[in-house]
Each structure stands twice: as structure tokens, then as C-alpha cells.
TIRO-2110 file (N, C-alpha, C; in Angstrom, 1 decimal):
// TIRO-2110
1.0, -1.3, -0.2, N, 1, A
-0.1, -0.4, -0.1, CA, 1, A
0.6, 1.8, 0.2, C, 1, A
2.1, 1.2, 0.8, N, 2, A
2.9, 2.3, 0.7, CA, 2, A
3.6, 2.7, -0.6, C, 2, A
3.7, 1.5, -1.6, N, 3, A
4.4, 1.9, -2.3, CA, 3, A
3.1, 2.2, -3.7, C, 3, A
2.1, 1.5, -3.4, N, 4, A
1.3, 2.2, -4.2, CA, 4, A
0.7, 3.5, -4.1, C, 4, A
0.6, 4.3, -2.8, N, 5, A
0.3, 5.4, -2.9, CA, 5, A
1.2, 6.2, -3.1, C, 5, A
2.8, 6.0, -3.7, N, 6, A
3.4, 6.6, -3.7, CA, 6, A
3.5, 6.9, -5.4, C, 6, A
2.7, 5.7, -5.8, N, 7, A
3.1, 5.5, -7.5, CA, 7, A
1.4, 6.1, -7.6, C, 7, A
0.6, 6.5, -7.0, N, 8, A
-0.6, 6.8, -7.5, CA, 8, A
-1.0, 8.2, -6.8, C, 8, A
-0.5, 8.7, -5.6, N, 9, A
-1.1, 9.6, -5.1, CA, 9, A
-2.2, 9.6, -4.7, C, 9, A
-2.7, 8.4, -4.2, N, 10, A
-4.1, 8.1, -3.6, CA, 10, A
-3.9, 8.3, -1.9, C, 10, A
-5.1, 8.7, -1.6, N, 11, A
-5.0, 9.0, -0.2, CA, 11, A
-5.2, 7.4, 0.7, C, 11, A
-5.2, 7.6, 1.9, N, 12, A
-4.9, 6.1, 2.5, CA, 12, A
-6.4, 5.7, 2.5, C, 12, A
-7.8, 6.2, 2.6, N, 13, A
-8.9, 5.8, 2.5, CA, 13, A
-9.3, 5.5, 1.0, C, 13, A
-8.8, 6.4, -0.1, N, 14, A
-9.0, 5.7, -1.5, CA, 14, A
-8.4, 4.4, -1.8, C, 14, A
-7.3, 4.2, -0.8, N, 15, A
-6.3, 2.9, -0.9, CA, 15, A
-7.0, 1.5, -0.3, C, 15, A
-7.7, 2.4, 0.8, N, 16, A
-8.5, 1.4, 1.6, CA, 16, A
-9.8, 0.8, 1.3, C, 16, A
-10.5, 1.7, 0.2, N, 17, A
-11.7, 1.4, -0.7, CA, 17, A
-11.5, 0.7, -1.9, C, 17, A
-10.4, -0.1, -2.7, N, 18, A
-10.0, -0.2, -3.5, CA, 18, A
-10.6, -1.7, -3.8, C, 18, A
-11.2, -2.0, -4.6, N, 19, A
-11.5, -3.4, -5.1, CA, 19, A
-11.4, -3.8, -6.5, C, 19, A
-11.4, -4.8, -7.3, N, 20, A
-10.7, -5.5, -8.1, CA, 20, A
-11.2, -4.4, -9.4, C, 20, A
-12.9, -4.1, -9.2, N, 21, A
-13.5, -3.5, -10.5, CA, 21, A
-12.9, -1.9, -10.6, C, 21, A
-12.2, -1.5, -9.8, N, 22, A
-11.8, -0.3, -9.7, CA, 22, A
-10.5, -0.1, -10.5, C, 22, A
-9.8, -1.0, -10.9, N, 23, A
-8.6, -1.5, -12.1, CA, 23, A
-9.2, -1.9, -13.2, C, 23, A
-9.0, -0.9, -14.2, N, 24, A
-9.5, -1.1, -15.4, CA, 24, A
-8.3, -0.6, -16.6, C, 24, A
-7.7, -1.3, -17.4, N, 25, A
-6.8, -1.1, -18.3, CA, 25, A
-6.1, -0.1, -17.9, C, 25, A
-5.4, -0.3, -17.2, N, 26, A
-3.7, 0.7, -16.4, CA, 26, A
-4.2, 1.2, -16.2, C, 26, A
-5.7, 2.2, -15.6, N, 27, A
-6.0, 2.9, -14.7, CA, 27, A
-6.6, 2.4, -13.3, C, 27, A
-6.7, 3.6, -12.4, N, 28, A
-7.4, 3.3, -11.4, CA, 28, A
-8.8, 4.0, -11.3, C, 28, A
-10.3, 3.4, -11.5, N, 29, A
-11.1, 4.7, -11.0, CA, 29, A
-11.6, 4.3, -10.0, C, 29, A
-11.9, 5.8, -9.6, N, 30, A
-12.5, 5.8, -8.5, CA, 30, A
-13.7, 6.2, -8.5, C, 30, A
-15.0, 5.7, -7.8, N, 31, A
-16.0, 6.5, -7.7, CA, 31, A
-16.2, 7.4, -6.6, C, 31, A
-17.4, 8.1, -7.4, N, 32, A
-17.4, 9.1, -6.2, CA, 32, A
-17.6, 8.7, -4.4, C, 32, A
-18.3, 7.9, -4.3, N, 33, A
-18.0, 7.3, -2.7, CA, 33, A
-16.7, 7.0, -2.2, C, 33, A
-15.8, 7.0, -3.3, N, 34, A
-14.4, 6.7, -2.9, CA, 34, A
-13.7, 7.4, -2.9, C, 34, A
-13.8, 9.0, -3.1, N, 35, A
-12.9, 9.9, -2.9, CA, 35, A
-13.3, 10.8, -1.6, C, 35, A
-12.3, 11.9, -1.6, N, 36, A
-12.7, 12.8, -0.5, CA, 36, A
-13.4, 13.7, -0.8, C, 36, A
-13.5, 14.2, -2.5, N, 37, A
-14.7, 15.3, -2.8, CA, 37, A
-15.6, 14.8, -3.2, C, 37, A
-16.0, 13.2, -2.8, N, 38, A
-17.3, 13.1, -4.0, CA, 38, A
-17.1, 12.9, -5.0, C, 38, A
-16.5, 13.2, -5.9, N, 39, A
-16.3, 13.1, -7.4, CA, 39, A
-15.3, 11.4, -7.8, C, 39, A
-15.5, 11.2, -8.8, N, 40, A
-15.3, 10.5, -9.5, CA, 40, A
-13.5, 10.6, -10.0, C, 40, A
-12.5, 10.0, -10.1, N, 41, A
-11.4, 10.3, -10.7, CA, 41, A
-10.6, 9.3, -10.9, C, 41, A
-9.9, 9.4, -12.0, N, 42, A
-9.4, 8.2, -13.0, CA, 42, A
-7.7, 8.8, -12.7, C, 42, A
-7.0, 7.3, -12.2, N, 43, A
-5.4, 7.3, -12.1, CA, 43, A
-4.5, 6.4, -12.6, C, 43, A
-4.0, 7.5, -13.6, N, 44, A
-3.3, 6.3, -14.2, CA, 44, A
-2.6, 5.4, -13.4, C, 44, A
-2.2, 3.9, -13.9, N, 45, A
-1.5, 3.0, -12.7, CA, 45, A
-0.4, 2.9, -14.2, C, 45, A
1.0, 3.2, -13.5, N, 46, A
2.0, 2.9, -13.8, CA, 46, A
2.6, 1.5, -13.7, C, 46, A
3.3, 0.8, -15.0, N, 47, A
3.5, -0.6, -14.8, CA, 47, A
4.0, -1.4, -13.6, C, 47, A
4.9, -0.4, -12.7, N, 48, A
5.2, -0.6, -11.5, CA, 48, A
4.1, -1.2, -10.4, C, 48, A
2.9, -0.3, -11.1, N, 49, A
2.0, -0.8, -9.8, CA, 49, A
0.9, -1.9, -10.3, C, 49, A
1.1, -2.2, -11.2, N, 50, A
0.0, -3.6, -11.7, CA, 50, A
0.4, -4.8, -10.8, C, 50, A
1.5, -4.9, -10.3, N, 51, A
1.4, -6.2, -9.5, CA, 51, A
0.9, -6.2, -8.0, C, 51, A
1.2, -4.4, -7.5, N, 52, A
0.4, -4.4, -6.2, CA, 52, A
-1.1, -4.1, -6.4, C, 52, A
-1.6, -4.4, -7.4, N, 53, A
-3.7, -4.0, -7.2, CA, 53, A
-3.7, -5.4, -7.3, C, 53, A
-2.9, -6.8, -7.5, N, 54, A
-3.2, -8.0, -7.8, CA, 54, A
-4.0, -8.6, -6.8, C, 54, A
-4.1, -8.5, -5.8, N, 55, A
-4.5, -8.8, -4.8, CA, 55, A
-5.8, -8.0, -3.7, C, 55, A
-6.8, -7.2, -5.1, N, 56, A
-7.6, -6.5, -3.9, CA, 56, A
-8.8, -7.1, -3.5, C, 56, A
-9.7, -6.9, -2.8, N, 57, A
-9.2, -5.7, -1.5, CA, 57, A
-7.9, -6.0, -0.6, C, 57, A
-7.4, -5.0, -0.3, N, 58, A
-6.0, -5.0, 0.8, CA, 58, A
-6.4, -6.0, 1.9, C, 58, A
-5.7, -6.4, 2.7, N, 59, A
-6.6, -7.4, 3.9, CA, 59, A
-5.2, -6.7, 4.7, C, 59, A
-4.6, -6.3, 4.6, N, 60, A
-3.7, -5.3, 5.5, CA, 60, A
-4.5, -4.2, 6.2, C, 60, A
-4.3, -4.4, 7.8, N, 61, A
-5.2, -3.3, 8.9, CA, 61, A
-4.2, -2.5, 9.4, C, 61, A
-5.1, -1.7, 9.8, N, 62, A
-4.6, -0.3, 9.4, CA, 62, A
-3.3, -0.6, 10.7, C, 62, A
-3.2, -0.9, 11.5, N, 63, A
-2.1, -1.1, 12.8, CA, 63, A
-1.0, -2.3, 12.1, C, 63, A
-1.1, -2.7, 11.1, N, 64, A
-0.1, -3.6, 9.8, CA, 64, A
0.7, -2.5, 8.9, C, 64, A
-0.4, -1.4, 8.9, N, 65, A
0.4, -0.5, 7.6, CA, 65, A
0.5, 0.6, 8.5, C, 65, A
1.0, 0.9, 9.7, N, 66, A
0.9, 2.2, 10.6, CA, 66, A
2.4, 1.4, 10.7, C, 66, A
2.3, 0.2, 11.1, N, 67, A
3.7, -0.3, 11.6, CA, 67, A
4.8, -0.4, 10.7, C, 67, A
4.6, -0.7, 9.2, N, 68, A
4.8, -1.3, 8.1, CA, 68, A
6.0, 0.7, 7.5, C, 68, A
4.3, 1.4, 7.6, N, 69, A
5.0, 2.8, 7.4, CA, 69, A
6.0, 3.3, 8.5, C, 69, A
6.0, 3.0, 10.0, N, 70, A
6.9, 3.4, 10.9, CA, 70, A
8.4, 3.0, 10.6, C, 70, A
8.1, 1.7, 10.1, N, 71, A
9.8, 0.8, 9.9, CA, 71, A
10.4, 1.7, 8.8, C, 71, A
9.9, 1.8, 7.9, N, 72, A
10.2, 2.4, 6.2, CA, 72, A
10.6, 3.6, 6.5, C, 72, A
10.1, 4.6, 7.5, N, 73, A
10.5, 5.9, 7.8, CA, 73, A
12.1, 6.0, 8.2, C, 73, A
12.0, 5.0, 9.3, N, 74, A
13.1, 4.3, 10.4, CA, 74, A
14.1, 4.2, 9.3, C, 74, A
14.1, 3.1, 8.6, N, 75, A
14.8, 2.5, 8.4, CA, 75, A
15.6, 3.9, 6.6, C, 75, A
15.1, 4.7, 6.5, N, 76, A
15.2, 5.9, 5.5, CA, 76, A
16.2, 7.1, 6.0, C, 76, A
16.0, 6.9, 7.9, N, 77, A
16.1, 8.0, 8.9, CA, 77, A
15.6, 9.4, 8.2, C, 77, A
13.8, 9.0, 8.2, N, 78, A
13.0, 10.3, 7.9, CA, 78, A
11.9, 10.1, 8.6, C, 78, A
12.3, 10.0, 9.8, N, 79, A
11.0, 9.6, 10.4, CA, 79, A
9.8, 10.9, 10.7, C, 79, A
10.4, 12.4, 10.3, N, 80, A
9.3, 13.3, 10.5, CA, 80, A
8.4, 13.1, 9.3, C, 80, A
8.2, 11.8, 8.3, N, 81, A
7.4, 11.9, 7.5, CA, 81, A
6.1, 11.6, 7.8, C, 81, A
5.1, 12.0, 7.0, N, 82, A
3.7, 11.6, 7.5, CA, 82, A
3.4, 10.5, 5.8, C, 82, A
2.2, 9.5, 5.9, N, 83, A
1.9, 9.0, 4.4, CA, 83, A
1.4, 9.9, 4.1, C, 83, A
0.6, 10.9, 4.5, N, 84, A
0.0, 11.5, 3.3, CA, 84, A
1.3, 12.4, 2.6, C, 84, A
2.5, 12.5, 3.1, N, 85, A
3.6, 13.1, 2.2, CA, 85, A
3.7, 12.0, 0.9, C, 85, A
3.0, 10.9, 1.0, N, 86, A
3.5, 10.2, -0.1, CA, 86, A
2.7, 10.8, -1.1, C, 86, A
1.6, 11.8, -1.3, N, 87, A
0.8, 12.0, -2.1, CA, 87, A
1.7, 13.4, -3.0, C, 87, A
2.6, 13.6, -2.0, N, 88, A
3.3, 14.8, -2.0, CA, 88, A
4.4, 14.8, -3.1, C, 88, A
4.6, 13.2, -3.0, N, 89, A
5.7, 12.6, -3.4, CA, 89, A
5.6, 12.1, -5.2, C, 89, A
4.2, 11.9, -5.2, N, 90, A
3.3, 11.6, -6.5, CA, 90, A
3.4, 13.1, -7.3, C, 90, A
3.1, 14.0, -6.6, N, 91, A
3.2, 15.4, -6.9, CA, 91, A
4.4, 15.8, -7.7, C, 91, A
5.3, 15.6, -7.1, N, 92, A
6.3, 16.0, -7.4, CA, 92, A
6.6, 15.3, -8.7, C, 92, A
6.9, 14.1, -8.5, N, 93, A
6.9, 13.0, -9.7, CA, 93, A
6.5, 13.6, -11.3, C, 93, A
5.0, 13.5, -10.7, N, 94, A
4.3, 14.3, -12.1, CA, 94, A
4.9, 15.6, -12.5, C, 94, A
5.0, 16.4, -12.0, N, 95, A
5.7, 18.0, -12.5, CA, 95, A
6.9, 17.6, -13.2, C, 95, A
7.8, 16.6, -11.9, N, 96, A
9.0, 16.5, -12.8, CA, 96, A
9.4, 15.8, -14.5, C, 96, A
8.3, 15.2, -14.4, N, 97, A
7.9, 14.3, -15.6, CA, 97, A
7.2, 15.4, -16.7, C, 97, A
7.3, 16.9, -16.1, N, 98, A
6.5, 17.5, -17.2, CA, 98, A
5.0, 17.9, -17.3, C, 98, A
4.3, 17.3, -16.7, N, 99, A
2.9, 17.5, -16.4, CA, 99, A
2.6, 19.0, -16.0, C, 99, A
1.4, 19.8, -16.6, N, 100, A
0.9, 21.1, -16.1, CA, 100, A
0.2, 20.6, -14.5, C, 100, A
0.4, 22.0, -14.1, N, 101, A
-0.3, 21.8, -12.6, CA, 101, A
-1.5, 21.7, -12.5, C, 101, A
-2.1, 21.9, -13.7, N, 102, A
-3.6, 21.5, -13.9, CA, 102, A
-3.8, 20.0, -13.8, C, 102, A
-2.9, 19.1, -14.6, N, 103, A
-3.3, 17.9, -14.7, CA, 103, A
-2.5, 17.6, -13.2, C, 103, A
-1.6, 17.9, -12.6, N, 104, A
-1.5, 17.3, -11.2, CA, 104, A
-2.5, 17.5, -10.4, C, 104, A
-3.2, 18.8, -10.3, N, 105, A
-3.9, 18.9, -9.2, CA, 105, A
-5.4, 17.8, -9.7, C, 105, A
-5.7, 17.8, -11.0, N, 106, A
-6.9, 16.8, -11.6, CA, 106, A
-6.3, 15.2, -11.0, C, 106, A
-4.8, 14.9, -11.3, N, 107, A
-5.0, 13.4, -10.7, CA, 107, A
-4.9, 13.2, -9.4, C, 107, A
-4.5, 14.3, -8.7, N, 108, A
-4.4, 14.3, -6.9, CA, 108, A
-6.0, 14.2, -6.6, C, 108, A
-7.1, 15.2, -7.6, N, 109, A
-7.9, 15.3, -6.9, CA, 109, A
-8.4, 16.3, -6.1, C, 109, A
-7.9, 17.2, -6.1, N, 110, A
-7.9, 18.3, -5.1, CA, 110, A
-9.0, 19.4, -5.8, C, 110, A
-9.2, 19.9, -4.7, N, 111, A
-10.8, 21.2, -4.9, CA, 111, A
-9.8, 22.2, -6.3, C, 111, A
-11.0, 22.5, -6.9, N, 112, A
-10.2, 24.0, -7.9, CA, 112, A
-10.6, 25.0, -7.7, C, 112, A
END
């Protein structure tokens, strides 16, 4: 889930709500009830992410996810990082790839 969050910019709640029908044609399609804004959103799923969505829905518990994220932070000596910072990583990767700020906004599903 941690890697998928960094590759897609999905919020924790959006990740928890994923099920197999959300993955179609190399994209994650979020239905209105699955997003913070209540609006549907389509997020490209990079090839690296395909293996990460093979076993949806995720069986990880919130406690397991928190422990794994804490261990990852500690492993890279960046204990100040928050799970939400993975959305910032995704936005930075999009910007570095030359995407417009409008596209970055739309991919993240942030308010206009």
C-alpha cells in the first residue's frame, strides 16, 4: 500500500476502498463515494503498480500499515515523514515528468 500510494497519490482511505473493479485498462477508477471530494477520478497506474493491485481488496490492517510505514521511515532515517507526504511525492514526480499543474491537481483530485 505504501508503494502504491507513492505511485498513484491515492489517499489512505482511497487505498482502503479499492477492489478489483476499480482497476481497468492500466488505470484506477475511483467512484464518487471513494474520494474525499465525492467526485469520480481516474488515476493512471504505472506498470510498476500493476503487481501491487493484484490481490485487492487489501487485507492489511491499519495497525499493520502504520507499523510498516514507521519501519520504512526509520529505515531511511526520515521519521518526520507522514503517510500523506506520499501524495506530495506523486505530485513531484508528475511535475518532474513535465505535467502541467492543472494535470497534477486533477490527478490528485484536489479542489479547484
